[in-house]
C-alpha positions in Angstrom: -0.2 27.3 7.6 -3.4 28.1 10.1 -6.4 26.1 9.5 -8.5 29.7 8.5 -5.4 29.5 5.5 -6.4 26.0 4.3 -10.2 27.1 4.5 -9.4 29.9 2.1 -7.4 27.2 -0.5 -10.3 24.9 0.1 -12.9 27.5 -0.9 -10.8 28.4 -4.0 -11.2 24.8 -5.2 -14.7 24.7 -4.6 -15.0 27.9 -6.9 -12.8 27.2 -9.2 -14.7 28.1 -12.4 -12.3 26.7 -15.1 -9.7 23.7 -15.3 -6.9 25.3 -15.3 -8.2 27.5 -12.0 -8.9 23.7 -10.3 -5.5 22.4 -11.2 -3.8 25.7 -9.6 -6.3 25.4 -6.8 -5.6 22.0 -5.8 -2.2 22.4 -6.5 -2.0 25.1 -3.6 -3.8 23.2 -1.3 -1.7 20.2 -2.0 0.9 22.1 -1.2 -0.2 23.1 2.5 0.4 19.8 3.9 -2.3 19.9 6.1 -4.8 17.4 7.2 -7.6 19.5 7.1 -6.6 19.8 3.1 -7.2 16.0 2.8 -10.8 15.3 2.3 -10.9 18.2 -0.6 -7.8 16.5 -2.2 -9.7 13.2 -2.3 -12.8 14.7 -3.7 -10.6 16.3 -6.4 -9.4 13.0 -7.6 -12.8 12.4 -9.0 -13.3 15.9 -10.8 -12.5 14.4 -14.4 -9.2 17.1 -14.4 -6.2 14.9 -14.9 -3.5 17.3 -13.7 -6.0 18.1 -10.6 -5.7 14.6 -9.6 -2.2 14.3 -10.3 -1.5 17.2 -7.9 -4.1 15.7 -5.5 -2.1 12.3 -5.6 1.2 13.9 -5.1 -0.3 16.0 -2.4 -1.5 12.9 -0.4 1.2 10.6 -1.2 3.7 13.7 0.7 1.4 13.8 3.5 2.0 10.1 3.9 0.4 7.8 6.4 -2.0 10.1 8.0 -4.0 10.2 4.9 -4.1 6.4 4.4 -7.3 6.1 6.8 -9.4 8.7 4.6 -8.5 7.2 1.3 -9.6 4.1 2.3 -12.7 5.3 3.8 -13.3 7.0 0.5 -12.8 4.8 -2.1 -15.5 5.5 -4.4 -17.1 2.5 -5.7 -18.9 4.1 -8.7 -16.0 6.7 -10.0 -13.2 3.9 -11.6 -11.1 7.3 -12.5 -11.3 8.5 -8.9 -10.8 4.9 -7.6 -7.6 4.6 -10.2 -6.0 7.7 -8.2 -6.8 7.1 -4.7 -5.3 3.5 -5.5 -2.2 5.4 -6.7 -2.0 7.4 -4.0 -2.1 4.6 -1.8 0.4 2.8 -3.4 2.9 5.9 -3.3 2.5 5.6 0.0 2.8 1.9 0.8 1.5 1.8 4.2 0.4 -1.8 4.9 -3.0 -1.2 6.1 -3.5 -0.5 2.3 -2.9 -4.2 1.5 -6.0 -5.6 1.3 -7.5 -3.1 -0.7 -4.7 -3.3 -3.0 -4.7 -7.2 -3.1 -8.5 -7.1 -4.2 -7.9 -4.1 -6.7 -5.1 -5.9 -8.4 -7.0 -9.1 -8.7 -10.6 -8.0 -9.3 -11.0 -4.4 -10.0 -12.9 -3.9 -13.6 -10.8 -1.0 -14.6 -7.5 -1.8 -15.9 -5.8 1.3 -14.6 -7.0 0.6 -10.8 -5.5 -3.0 -11.4 -2.0 -1.6 -12.7 -2.0 0.8 -10.0 -2.9 -2.0 -7.5 -0.3 -4.1 -8.5 2.9 -1.8 -8.8 1.9 -0.8 -5.5 2.2 -4.1 -3.7 5.7 -4.2 -4.5 6.4 -1.0 -2.4 4.9 -2.1 0.9 6.7 -0.4 3.6 7.1 -4.1 5.7 8.8 -2.6 8.6 5.2 -0.8 9.3 3.6 -3.9 10.2 4.0 -6.1 13.0 7.0 -8.3 12.9 4.9 -11.6 13.2 2.6 -10.7 10.2 5.2 -9.7 7.8 6.1 -13.1 6.3 2.4 -14.1 6.0 1.4 -10.8 4.4 4.5 -11.0 2.0 3.1 -14.7 0.9 0.0 -13.0 0.3 1.3 -10.8 -2.0 3.4 -12.8 -4.1 0.5 -15.2 -4.6 -1.7 -12.0 -5.8 1.2 -10.6 -7.9 1.9 -14.2 -9.5 -1.8 -14.6 -10.5 -2.0 -10.8 -11.5 1.1 -11.5 -13.9 -1.3 -13.4 -15.8 -3.6 -10.6 -16.2 -5.2 -10.2 -20.3 -4.1 -6.6 -20.1 -0.3 -6.1 -20.9 -0.4 -2.8 -18.8 -1.1 -4.5 -16.0 1.2 -7.4 -16.6 4.1 -5.0 -16.7 2.9 -3.8 -13.4 3.0 -6.9 -11.8 6.5 -7.4 -13.4 7.6 -4.0 -11.5 5.8 -5.2 -8.4 7.4 -8.9 -8.2 11.0 -7.0 -8.4 10.1 -4.7 -5.7 9.0 -7.4 -3.5 11.7 -9.5 -4.1 14.2 -6.7 -3.0 12.2 -6.5 0.0 12.1 -10.3 0.7 15.7 -11.6 -0.3 16.6 -10.7 3.4 13.6 -12.0 5.2 12.5 -14.8 2.9 14.8 -15.9 0.7 13.4 -19.1 -0.3 10.8 -17.3 -1.9 12.9 -15.6 -4.1 13.2 -19.1 -6.4 9.3 -19.0 -6.9 9.1 -15.2 -7.8 12.3 -15.7 -10.5 10.6 -19.0 -11.5 7.7 -17.3 -12.5 9.3 -14.3 -14.3 10.9 -16.9 -16.2 7.9 -18.5 -17.2 6.5 -15.3 -18.3 9.3 -14.3 -20.4 8.5 -17.6 -22.7 4.9 -17.0 -22.8 4.3 -13.3 -23.0 3.6 -11.7 -26.7 4.1 -8.1 -25.8 7.9 -7.0 -26.3 7.7 -4.2 -23.9 6.6 -6.6 -21.0 9.3 -9.4 -22.4 11.9 -6.3 -21.8 10.8 -5.2 -18.5 11.1 -8.9 -17.6 14.5 -9.1 -18.7 15.3 -6.3 -16.7 14.0 -7.3 -13.7 15.7 -10.7 -13.9 19.1 -8.9 -14.3 18.5 -6.8 -11.5 17.7 -9.6 -9.2 20.7 -11.2 -10.5 22.8 -8.3 -9.8 21.6 -8.2 -6.3 21.7 -11.8 -5.1 
């Protein structure tokens, strides 16, 4: 697809006059896979149109690492909805350059949806893209963050933290097996104190998964 074609698609997004036309325009732009589409796709995250936002997130994730610097530069500090979608995209891509944002968002963002996306994303970091000498320290920091977040007052965030812990465990079992004990201990502690049945079920699934893979 040429740059001219992409500009036509961008104009369709900008000129959309209904929720449906906006969704379709964003979907078409996302499908282009062109780097020039990235800024407009990021803007679409804040349009208060969930369908368009999902299409934009899927397109950004599909384009991968090239979108990360754009997302980090344009994280919206005021529009928590846009911030949640951007965090979801960063979580889906899993590039280590988003680690700082994901950790801070998981621990401290006032928006439950942002904390949830960040917690889940911390378990899906592509560690092979980080210099090997930095991996162990970064994984330790992520484990500390997820343990802290697993005590979040919102059950959906705790649920996401369990998902993050399970995925992190699958990443570190070969590089830092000694961390698995701390991780499993935290999941077992959560299970004994967790009031939400859905979270308890997810903890049990994580423990079963880790037991099978050890």
